[in-house]
N, C-alpha and C positions, 0 to 999 in steps of 0.2 A: 286542794284539786281544782278548782274554778276559781280560788277566791281573789287570785291579783281582777279576774277579770270582772268590770262596774255587773250590775242587775244582776247576775247570779249568783244568790243566796243558798239557805242550806234549802230550799227545796227542789229548786230547780238544779241544782249542782246534783241532788239526789234520783232525781227524774233522769238526766243525764247518763249518770254512770248507772241505772239501773239499766237503760240498753245500750248499754257497752260503751257511751264516750268514755271515756278517762284521762285524756289529756286535753289541752288546748287546743296542742299540735293535732290530734284528731280533729276535735269541733271541728278547726279552721279548715283543714282537709278536705270536713266533709260538706260543711258553709251551711247556713243558716236552715233552710227550706227542709236538706237532709235528715241536719240532726231535730228539727223537730218534729217529722214523719219517722225517725227514730225512736224517739218515747213515744208516740203516739205506738206505733206496733207492737212496745213492749209491752203495751197493756195499760199506761196512765192517758189518765184523761186532763190535757194540759187545756187550759185558756188559750185565747192568740198572744196574749200578751207574755206569751215565755217564747214565741215566734218575734214578737217585737224586743225582748231580751236579750236576747242570741247575736239579733242583729245589731242591736246596741253596744253587746259586750266585742262583737267582730269588729268594731269599728271605733271603739271609744266613744260610748255617749251614751247617756242615758236611755233607758227603753222609751223616756215620753217624746227625745227628740226626735225617733225612728217619724217623717215625717207622713202626710197623707199619701202620695203619691207614690215614696216606695213601702210603704203596707199595703198600697195599691196590688203593686210589682210580684210585693211576696207572696201575695193571694193566687195571684195570677199562677206564676211558678208553683204554689201548694195546687193551687188546678190540675197543671201540666200533669207536676208528678202520680197526681191521685188518676188521673187518664188515661194515662202512659201503662199503670199497674193493670189495667182491665182487660 
């Protein structure tokens, strides 16, 4: 399913699948933050490492190479999505 993408091993792939994300194209279309939120809404309890892993997967980088500034930006985007849902 996501075996071609970096960072997304069995556990991450299972969470994405459980959230209804079945393909790389679907993951790319959703984007990092929306995919992460879909996983949480599906009842999974991922750590923020999944957020960094998805971003790294979509940009073909190891999740540890996602910079502090990018992580901060992702957290702000996550907060904006969550605030918009209230």
